C-alpha positions, 0 to 999 in steps of 0.5 A: 487548152489555151483560152482565146481572146474575149468573145466581144473583143473589137465590139464598140458600145456607145452607152448614153443610158443612166442608172441600172437598165442600160448600165448593167447591160453594158457592164455585161458586154464589157465583161465579155470584152466589148469597149464601152464608152459611157457618155455622161452629162458634164460635171455631174455624170450618171445619176447613179454616181450620186446614189448613196450613202454609202460613199467611199472618198466621194465614190459610190460603190453602187456605181462601181457595180454597174460600171466596171471596165468602161470608159467615161466621156463627158459630152454636152449634147446641148452643144452642137459640136458635141453632138457632131462629135457623138455622131463621129463616135457612133459612126465607128460603133457597133452598138448604141444604148439609151434608156430615155423616155420615148421622144427624148432621143428625137429631141436630142438628135440621137434617135435611131433614124438620125444615127442610122444616117451615120452608121446603117449597121448599128445595133440600136437599143432603146430601153424604156419603162413601157416600150415605144408604143402603147397608151403608157409609152410616154410615162416614166417608170422605175423598178418599184413601179414595174415590180408593182405593175408586173405582178411581182409584188402581188406574190411577194410578202406574207399572206394577209399583209401588204405587198412587198417589193423584192429587195433588189432592183429586180426589174431593172436587172431583168431588163438589163439582162434581156438588153444584153441578150438582145444585143448579142442576138442582134450582133449575131444576126448582123454577122449573118445578114450584114444588117443593123437592128433596132431593139425596142425593150420595155421594162414591164414586158421584160418582167412578165416572162419571169412570172413562169409558175405564177403565170401558169397558175393564172392560165389554169384559172387559179388565183395566186397569193402571197405565201412568204417563202412557201411555194404554191405547188411544192412542199416543203419548199420554204424557209424554216426556223432552227435553234439559232437562225433560218434554213431553206429546204427544197423538196421537189419529189417523193424521193427527197421527201423520204430522205429528208424525213430520214435525216430528221429522224421523223419516220412518222411524217411520210406515214401521215395521210396529210403528208403522203404526197406533194399534193397532200403536203401543199394542202396541209402546209401549215401543219407540215411547217409546224411539225418540221420546225418543231424538230429543227428547233432542236439544233443549230443551222450549221448542225442541220446543214451537216445532217441534211445537206452534207450527210443526206444530200438533201437540198438545204442551205442557210439564209446568209446576210449579204456579207456572208453571201459575198464571202464564204468558202464556195465563193472564195474557192471560185474566185468570184470576188476579185480586185481592180486598181482604181485610179484614186482609191487603190484596189477596189472589190469586183463581183465578177460575172459568172460565165466561165468559158473553156475556149475564151476569156471573160472578166473585168480588166479595169475599174469603173471610170472617173467622170470624164476620165477618157474625154480625150483618149476616146477621140485620140483613138478615133484618129484625132490629132492633139490639136483637134482634141484641144479644139473639141475641149475649147469648143465646150464639147466636154463641158466647162470643167474638162482638164487634160488627163 
């Protein structure tokens, strides 16, 4: 069956957001075929362009991961003509994204009420730390703060030690995924009703549904705690040391427990009253961990993967470093890491997004844009003549550093 065009082809997104929450959201939309115009501060751009080190010839690879497949437009929103130009762009758009602190959009004249005057069918996405209402709504907030306030850090780290943040900007990315989901559902609703939508998305609320297991424990009146890699309701379900590294083993039922013990050649373990059922194993997790690690210390991680995962079919896997995670036989076979042509650096790597369709295409077709790379092209596509585009430049719409492409 021949794949159709990308699902969001023909959808135009105007993205005024900075950093991760809006950026990863609009990257997800770009991956599905949306035209994303990234509106940036003239001469400086999105602050994530300057996040580093490392840099490669002045470019931030971190910025790349959030901005493949987009167009960059510099607009000086302190310039009245630039604001008017933005309104003209929004009038032809389907989606508008911003992640300002509540009140900032109104001061800039890019709030929902104002933009709806130019496009009543617009899907308007307002991302903030705590949402547009409530006693904390005007506070600024970033991933670390939300990890702490959402309960994630309460259950991350080792028992008896200080809370630990997840090493990724996890709550930024959680929020970005809700943002993309909300945008898609609002576009679907618009197809059915013809109505635009306003979406109020707060990072703190975006994170709480991901607590799942831990929230369930609280609902049942139980206390949560930091357990390292251990699980509060399953055992063994954690990281173990081997002769030369670490191994994750995931046992979710009694059948797998028996198969693991057989693979380890430890028939004594399921016969032990302390380890007979999952409930028993959770209650005696310290003793169980010592028994299993005593056996695992006899062989290397690779040897155990062959014995446990490949031969016995029990869920187990190595703990990779990031480079190994990006480059291994499975990822290579799936073609997950690809390349696109950068206008200044040649080919650069891309982590492709994971949705694979039978009847539609997806994927990034172009590199993350240089700052202001599409200043003039965006307005030519809106139908501006060369003289009109030049007039915008002369009026300072693109800032003082604009040059012809």
